[in-house]
MARLUM-225962 format. One record per residue (C-alpha): residue in one letter; x, y, z. Coordinates in nm, 2 decimals, always signed. Example, Ala and Ser with C-alpha at 12.3 -4.5 7.8 and 13.67 -1.06 7.14 Angstrom:
BEGIN
+---+--------+--------+--------+
| r |     xx |     yy |     zz |
+---+--------+--------+--------+
| A |  +1.23 |  -0.45 |  +0.78 |
| S |  +1.37 |  -0.11 |  +0.71 |
+---+--------+--------+--------+
***
This chain:
BEGIN
+---+--------+--------+--------+
| r |     xx |     yy |     zz |
+---+--------+--------+--------+
| M | +10.43 |  +8.71 |  +6.54 |
| K | +10.47 |  +8.34 |  +6.58 |
| I | +10.33 |  +8.24 |  +6.92 |
| A | +10.35 |  +7.90 |  +7.11 |
| V | +10.11 |  +7.81 |  +7.38 |
| V | +10.28 |  +7.55 |  +7.59 |
| G | +10.03 |  +7.34 |  +7.80 |
| A |  +9.76 |  +7.43 |  +7.54 |
| T |  +9.54 |  +7.13 |  +7.64 |
| G |  +9.51 |  +7.23 |  +8.00 |
| M |  +9.25 |  +7.45 |  +8.17 |
| V |  +9.47 |  +7.77 |  +8.16 |
| G |  +9.60 |  +7.68 |  +7.81 |
| N |  +9.25 |  +7.66 |  +7.68 |
| V |  +9.17 |  +8.00 |  +7.83 |
| M |  +9.49 |  +8.15 |  +7.68 |
| L |  +9.36 |  +8.05 |  +7.34 |
| E |  +9.03 |  +8.21 |  +7.41 |
| V |  +9.19 |  +8.53 |  +7.54 |
| L |  +9.44 |  +8.55 |  +7.24 |
| E |  +9.13 |  +8.53 |  +7.01 |
| E |  +8.92 |  +8.78 |  +7.20 |
| R |  +9.20 |  +9.04 |  +7.23 |
| N |  +9.28 |  +9.00 |  +6.86 |
| F |  +9.65 |  +8.93 |  +6.96 |
| P |  +9.87 |  +8.97 |  +6.65 |
| V |  +9.92 |  +8.60 |  +6.59 |
| T | +10.05 |  +8.52 |  +6.24 |
| E | +10.13 |  +8.16 |  +6.33 |
| L | +10.02 |  +7.96 |  +6.63 |
| L | +10.19 |  +7.66 |  +6.78 |
| V |  +9.98 |  +7.45 |  +7.02 |
| V | +10.22 |  +7.26 |  +7.24 |
| A | +10.18 |  +6.99 |  +7.51 |
| S | +10.33 |  +6.68 |  +7.66 |
| E | +10.40 |  +6.38 |  +7.45 |
| R | +10.07 |  +6.21 |  +7.55 |
| S |  +9.87 |  +6.50 |  +7.39 |
| V | +10.08 |  +6.52 |  +7.07 |
| G |  +9.86 |  +6.47 |  +6.77 |
| K |  +9.53 |  +6.59 |  +6.93 |
| T |  +9.37 |  +6.89 |  +6.77 |
| L |  +9.26 |  +7.23 |  +6.92 |
| T |  +9.06 |  +7.50 |  +6.75 |
| F |  +9.17 |  +7.87 |  +6.73 |
| K |  +8.98 |  +8.13 |  +6.52 |
| G |  +8.78 |  +7.85 |  +6.36 |
| K |  +9.09 |  +7.66 |  +6.24 |
| K |  +9.21 |  +7.33 |  +6.37 |
| H |  +9.57 |  +7.31 |  +6.50 |
| T |  +9.76 |  +6.99 |  +6.57 |
| V |  +9.93 |  +6.96 |  +6.91 |
| I | +10.31 |  +6.93 |  +6.89 |
| G | +10.58 |  +6.84 |  +7.14 |
| L | +10.82 |  +7.08 |  +7.32 |
| Q | +11.13 |  +7.01 |  +7.11 |
| D | +10.93 |  +7.05 |  +6.79 |
| A | +10.81 |  +7.38 |  +6.92 |
| I | +11.17 |  +7.50 |  +6.99 |
| D | +11.28 |  +7.39 |  +6.64 |
| Q | +11.00 |  +7.61 |  +6.49 |
| K | +11.14 |  +7.91 |  +6.67 |
| P | +10.84 |  +8.11 |  +6.79 |
| D | +10.89 |  +8.47 |  +6.90 |
| I | +10.71 |  +8.42 |  +7.23 |
| A | +10.61 |  +8.11 |  +7.42 |
| L | +10.33 |  +8.13 |  +7.67 |
| F | +10.38 |  +7.86 |  +7.93 |
| S | +10.12 |  +7.70 |  +8.15 |
| A | +10.24 |  +7.34 |  +8.18 |
| G | +10.34 |  +7.32 |  +8.55 |
| G | +10.66 |  +7.39 |  +8.74 |
| G | +10.85 |  +7.08 |  +8.65 |
| T | +10.80 |  +7.14 |  +8.27 |
| S | +10.89 |  +7.51 |  +8.31 |
| L | +11.21 |  +7.43 |  +8.50 |
| E | +11.32 |  +7.19 |  +8.24 |
| W | +11.20 |  +7.35 |  +7.92 |
| A | +11.19 |  +7.73 |  +7.97 |
| P | +11.57 |  +7.76 |  +7.97 |
| K | +11.58 |  +7.56 |  +7.64 |
| F | +11.33 |  +7.79 |  +7.48 |
| A | +11.52 |  +8.09 |  +7.61 |
| A | +11.85 |  +7.96 |  +7.48 |
| A | +11.70 |  +7.94 |  +7.14 |
| G | +11.62 |  +8.31 |  +7.16 |
| I | +11.25 |  +8.26 |  +7.24 |
| T | +11.09 |  +8.49 |  +7.51 |
| V | +10.90 |  +8.28 |  +7.76 |
| V | +10.62 |  +8.41 |  +7.98 |
| D | +10.57 |  +8.14 |  +8.24 |
| N | +10.25 |  +8.09 |  +8.44 |
| S | +10.39 |  +7.83 |  +8.69 |
| S | +10.56 |  +7.90 |  +9.02 |
| A | +10.90 |  +7.78 |  +8.89 |
| W | +11.07 |  +8.12 |  +8.84 |
| R | +10.86 |  +8.36 |  +9.05 |
| M | +11.10 |  +8.40 |  +9.34 |
| D | +11.42 |  +8.36 |  +9.13 |
| P | +11.60 |  +8.69 |  +9.19 |
| S | +11.72 |  +8.70 |  +8.83 |
| K | +11.37 |  +8.68 |  +8.69 |
| K | +11.11 |  +8.96 |  +8.68 |
| L | +10.77 |  +8.89 |  +8.84 |
| V | +10.52 |  +9.10 |  +8.64 |
| V | +10.18 |  +9.24 |  +8.66 |
| P | +10.17 |  +9.48 |  +8.36 |
| E |  +9.96 |  +9.75 |  +8.54 |
| I | +10.23 |  +9.77 |  +8.81 |
| N | +10.58 |  +9.69 |  +8.69 |
| A | +10.59 |  +9.61 |  +8.32 |
| G | +10.83 |  +9.90 |  +8.29 |
| E | +11.11 |  +9.68 |  +8.45 |
| L | +11.11 |  +9.45 |  +8.14 |
| T | +11.40 |  +9.47 |  +7.89 |
| S | +11.48 |  +9.27 |  +7.57 |
| N | +11.73 |  +9.07 |  +7.78 |
| D | +11.44 |  +8.91 |  +7.99 |
| K | +11.40 |  +8.58 |  +7.82 |
| I | +11.21 |  +8.41 |  +8.10 |
| I | +10.94 |  +8.63 |  +8.26 |
| A | +10.73 |  +8.50 |  +8.56 |
| N | +10.36 |  +8.54 |  +8.58 |
| P | +10.25 |  +8.57 |  +8.95 |
| N | +10.01 |  +8.34 |  +9.14 |
| C |  +9.64 |  +8.40 |  +9.07 |
| S |  +9.55 |  +8.52 |  +9.42 |
| T |  +9.85 |  +8.75 |  +9.43 |
| I |  +9.77 |  +8.92 |  +9.09 |
| Q |  +9.42 |  +9.03 |  +9.17 |
| M |  +9.53 |  +9.16 |  +9.51 |
| V |  +9.83 |  +9.36 |  +9.40 |
| V |  +9.63 |  +9.53 |  +9.11 |
| A |  +9.41 |  +9.68 |  +9.38 |
| L |  +9.69 |  +9.74 |  +9.64 |
| A |  +9.95 |  +9.91 |  +9.42 |
| P |  +9.79 | +10.25 |  +9.39 |
| L |  +9.71 | +10.25 |  +9.77 |
| H | +10.07 | +10.15 |  +9.85 |
| K | +10.20 | +10.44 |  +9.64 |
| K |  +9.97 | +10.69 |  +9.81 |
| Y |  +9.95 | +10.58 | +10.18 |
| G | +10.23 | +10.32 | +10.22 |
| I | +10.13 |  +9.97 | +10.32 |
| K | +10.26 |  +9.86 | +10.66 |
| R | +10.08 |  +9.53 | +10.71 |
| L |  +9.83 |  +9.30 | +10.52 |
| V |  +9.61 |  +9.03 | +10.67 |
| I |  +9.45 |  +8.83 | +10.39 |
| S |  +9.19 |  +8.56 | +10.39 |
| T |  +9.12 |  +8.40 | +10.05 |
| Y |  +8.81 |  +8.21 |  +9.93 |
| Q |  +8.94 |  +8.03 |  +9.62 |
| S |  +8.76 |  +7.85 |  +9.35 |
| I |  +8.83 |  +7.48 |  +9.26 |
| S |  +8.94 |  +7.57 |  +8.91 |
| G |  +9.26 |  +7.69 |  +9.07 |
| T |  +9.34 |  +7.33 |  +9.15 |
| G |  +9.26 |  +7.21 |  +8.80 |
| V |  +9.03 |  +6.97 |  +8.60 |
| K |  +9.05 |  +6.70 |  +8.86 |
| A |  +8.90 |  +6.93 |  +9.13 |
| V |  +8.62 |  +7.05 |  +8.89 |
| Q |  +8.53 |  +6.69 |  +8.83 |
| Q |  +8.53 |  +6.61 |  +9.20 |
| L |  +8.28 |  +6.89 |  +9.27 |
| E |  +8.06 |  +6.78 |  +8.98 |
| N |  +8.07 |  +6.42 |  +9.10 |
| E |  +7.98 |  +6.52 |  +9.45 |
| Y |  +7.69 |  +6.74 |  +9.33 |
| Q |  +7.55 |  +6.44 |  +9.15 |
| G |  +7.63 |  +6.18 |  +9.42 |
| I |  +7.88 |  +6.00 |  +9.21 |
| K |  +8.19 |  +5.84 |  +9.37 |
| G |  +8.50 |  +5.93 |  +9.18 |
| E |  +8.86 |  +6.04 |  +9.19 |
| M |  +8.94 |  +6.30 |  +9.47 |
| A |  +9.16 |  +6.60 |  +9.41 |
| Y |  +9.12 |  +6.70 |  +9.78 |
| P |  +9.16 |  +6.49 | +10.10 |
| Y |  +8.79 |  +6.57 | +10.18 |
| P |  +8.47 |  +6.65 | +10.00 |
| I |  +8.45 |  +7.00 |  +9.86 |
| H |  +8.07 |  +7.02 |  +9.80 |
| R |  +7.90 |  +7.19 | +10.10 |
| N |  +8.25 |  +7.24 | +10.25 |
| A |  +8.54 |  +7.48 | +10.29 |
| L |  +8.90 |  +7.35 | +10.31 |
| P |  +9.16 |  +7.57 | +10.48 |
| H |  +9.42 |  +7.39 | +10.27 |
| C |  +9.54 |  +7.54 |  +9.93 |
| D |  +9.85 |  +7.36 |  +9.80 |
| V | +10.08 |  +7.17 | +10.04 |
| F | +10.17 |  +7.26 | +10.40 |
| E | +10.52 |  +7.40 | +10.47 |
| E | +10.73 |  +7.36 | +10.78 |
| N | +10.61 |  +7.69 | +10.93 |
| G | +10.24 |  +7.56 | +10.93 |
| Y | +10.14 |  +7.78 | +10.63 |
| T | +10.05 |  +7.64 | +10.29 |
| K | +10.25 |  +7.72 |  +9.98 |
| E |  +9.96 |  +7.93 |  +9.85 |
| E |  +9.97 |  +8.14 | +10.17 |
| M | +10.34 |  +8.19 | +10.14 |
| K | +10.31 |  +8.29 |  +9.77 |
| L | +10.08 |  +8.58 |  +9.89 |
| V | +10.36 |  +8.68 | +10.13 |
| N | +10.66 |  +8.66 |  +9.91 |
| E | +10.52 |  +8.76 |  +9.57 |
| T | +10.34 |  +9.06 |  +9.70 |
| R | +10.67 |  +9.20 |  +9.84 |
| K | +10.86 |  +9.13 |  +9.52 |
| I | +10.59 |  +9.29 |  +9.29 |
| L | +10.55 |  +9.60 |  +9.51 |
| N | +10.93 |  +9.61 |  +9.55 |
| D | +10.90 |  +9.65 |  +9.93 |
| D | +11.03 |  +9.38 | +10.17 |
| T | +10.92 |  +9.58 | +10.47 |
| I | +10.55 |  +9.50 | +10.42 |
| A | +10.43 |  +9.25 | +10.69 |
| V | +10.20 |  +9.00 | +10.53 |
| T | +10.00 |  +8.71 | +10.68 |
| A |  +9.75 |  +8.49 | +10.49 |
| T |  +9.50 |  +8.21 | +10.53 |
| A |  +9.39 |  +8.05 | +10.20 |
| V |  +9.07 |  +7.85 | +10.18 |
| R |  +8.92 |  +7.64 |  +9.90 |
| I |  +8.54 |  +7.68 |  +9.86 |
| P |  +8.29 |  +7.50 |  +9.63 |
| V |  +8.29 |  +7.77 |  +9.36 |
| A |  +8.37 |  +7.67 |  +9.00 |
| G |  +8.55 |  +7.99 |  +8.90 |
| G |  +8.67 |  +8.32 |  +9.06 |
| H |  +8.88 |  +8.38 |  +9.37 |
| S |  +8.76 |  +8.62 |  +9.65 |
| E |  +8.98 |  +8.78 |  +9.91 |
| S |  +8.91 |  +8.97 | +10.23 |
| I |  +9.20 |  +9.21 | +10.28 |
| N |  +9.28 |  +9.41 | +10.59 |
| I |  +9.54 |  +9.68 | +10.52 |
| E |  +9.73 |  +9.89 | +10.78 |
| F |  +9.88 | +10.20 | +10.62 |
| E | +10.17 | +10.42 | +10.73 |
| K |  +9.95 | +10.73 | +10.66 |
| D |  +9.58 | +10.80 | +10.73 |
| F |  +9.33 | +10.81 | +10.44 |
| D |  +8.99 | +10.92 | +10.34 |
| V |  +8.76 | +10.63 | +10.25 |
| N |  +8.60 | +10.82 |  +9.96 |
| E |  +8.95 | +10.91 |  +9.83 |
| V |  +9.04 | +10.54 |  +9.84 |
| R |  +8.73 | +10.46 |  +9.63 |
| Q |  +8.82 | +10.73 |  +9.38 |
| L |  +9.18 | +10.61 |  +9.36 |
| L |  +9.06 | +10.26 |  +9.29 |
| H |  +8.80 | +10.38 |  +9.04 |
| E |  +9.08 | +10.55 |  +8.84 |
| T |  +9.31 | +10.24 |  +8.84 |
| D |  +9.34 | +10.05 |  +8.52 |
| G |  +9.20 |  +9.70 |  +8.54 |
| V |  +8.99 |  +9.77 |  +8.86 |
| V |  +8.62 |  +9.80 |  +8.88 |
| V |  +8.47 |  +9.94 |  +9.20 |
| Q |  +8.14 |  +9.77 |  +9.30 |
| D |  +8.06 |  +9.93 |  +9.64 |
| N |  +7.70 | +10.05 |  +9.69 |
| L |  +7.54 |  +9.91 | +10.01 |
| D |  +7.21 | +10.07 |  +9.92 |
| T |  +7.17 |  +9.84 |  +9.62 |
| N |  +7.36 |  +9.55 |  +9.77 |
| T |  +7.63 |  +9.60 |  +9.51 |
| Y |  +7.96 |  +9.42 |  +9.59 |
| P |  +8.19 |  +9.18 |  +9.40 |
| M |  +8.10 |  +8.82 |  +9.37 |
| P |  +8.28 |  +8.54 |  +9.18 |
| L |  +7.95 |  +8.45 |  +8.99 |
| Y |  +7.97 |  +8.79 |  +8.81 |
| A |  +8.35 |  +8.81 |  +8.78 |
| H |  +8.34 |  +8.49 |  +8.57 |
| G |  +8.47 |  +8.53 |  +8.22 |
| K |  +8.59 |  +8.89 |  +8.28 |
| D |  +8.94 |  +9.03 |  +8.29 |
| D |  +8.89 |  +9.30 |  +8.56 |
| V |  +8.96 |  +9.30 |  +8.93 |
| F |  +8.65 |  +9.39 |  +9.12 |
| V |  +8.67 |  +9.57 |  +9.46 |
| G |  +8.40 |  +9.65 |  +9.71 |
| R |  +8.31 |  +9.65 | +10.08 |
| I |  +8.56 |  +9.93 | +10.12 |
| R |  +8.55 | +10.05 | +10.48 |
| R |  +8.76 | +10.17 | +10.76 |
| D |  +8.88 |  +9.92 | +11.02 |
| E |  +8.75 | +10.08 | +11.33 |
| S |  +8.96 |  +9.86 | +11.56 |
| Q |  +9.29 | +10.03 | +11.49 |
| P |  +9.44 | +10.34 | +11.33 |
| N |  +9.51 | +10.39 | +10.95 |
| S |  +9.35 | +10.06 | +10.86 |
| L |  +9.11 |  +9.96 | +10.59 |
| N |  +8.91 |  +9.65 | +10.49 |
| M |  +8.81 |  +9.56 | +10.14 |
| W |  +8.68 |  +9.26 |  +9.93 |
| V |  +8.85 |  +9.17 |  +9.61 |
| V |  +8.73 |  +8.93 |  +9.34 |
| S |  +8.86 |  +8.82 |  +9.00 |
| D |  +8.84 |  +8.53 |  +8.75 |
| N |  +9.14 |  +8.33 |  +8.85 |
| L |  +9.18 |  +8.16 |  +8.51 |
| R |  +9.17 |  +8.50 |  +8.33 |
| K |  +9.34 |  +8.80 |  +8.50 |
| G |  +9.48 |  +8.55 |  +8.76 |
| A |  +9.65 |  +8.35 |  +8.48 |
| A |  +9.59 |  +8.36 |  +8.11 |
| T |  +9.50 |  +8.73 |  +8.06 |
| N |  +9.79 |  +8.86 |  +8.27 |
| T | +10.03 |  +8.63 |  +8.07 |
| I |  +9.90 |  +8.77 |  +7.74 |
| Q |  +9.91 |  +9.13 |  +7.87 |
| I | +10.28 |  +9.08 |  +7.94 |
| A | +10.33 |  +8.95 |  +7.58 |
| E | +10.13 |  +9.25 |  +7.44 |
| Y | +10.36 |  +9.49 |  +7.64 |
| L | +10.67 |  +9.32 |  +7.50 |
| I | +10.54 |  +9.36 |  +7.14 |
| R | +10.43 |  +9.73 |  +7.20 |
| Q | +10.77 |  +9.82 |  +7.34 |
| G | +10.96 |  +9.63 |  +7.07 |
| L | +11.12 |  +9.40 |  +7.32 |
| V | +11.06 |  +9.09 |  +7.10 |
+---+--------+--------+--------+
***
């Protein structure tokens, strides 16, 4: 299986290479691909050095699958060119997510929708992925009516520049700013750009992508996304109003039985999910599961996951693994 990693020199691209190696993905030939300014650099995979090549060069070498994490502009321009050459693209940017002709996939939920005709497959936003992994079994059982989401998102979701800003601020060094304000000792209720309705793009991704993945436009969703000075791992406080009533212990059991979910919910031992312990792991961690006593059929829970892994690289690679298993590439 010839695999191209497009955007290999970026944060998510680097994690993709790590995850491909850890999961022993069946790579017979690897192409590491990036923009022209990175061409000629070398990256290491399984102890072997690989030279970075450009996008057209990658198409000419005809990989079976191209894992994209190179930003929306690159994906809009280049994913159709790869697809036209018969290469299956799994794209980690926001470029194709809400395109009605493209599948938006979290393998645990809706990989079964994929066919060999899907040449551009969209990977959802990091904050959406971890949330819907936990919500899907609950929606199936109780029917989700409304979601109120508050996110506490790590700076790695913004990229290398943000990580550097926090490091500089820790050390009292003046440097380039990824954010309009300091992030050290701060919380910014501002993830991505503001839209006309007063919400940020990140908040609207949680609204629109959730409905598309769960295949239910009737779910009412509202979100506030906050950037916090954490290096890796997104946390979410989720309030869920169901159509039907539920038993809290049954909810815990249902989540416990869900692939990709780890329940950490023991108040006696102060056990609950935290980004510090989700770092470097592929699971979605769920805790603080409790009834919302202010209104009927409502639940609160706390969901944490590593945004560069399950929120990006791992989910992309799991889609590719599914394609191979099902003989779709």
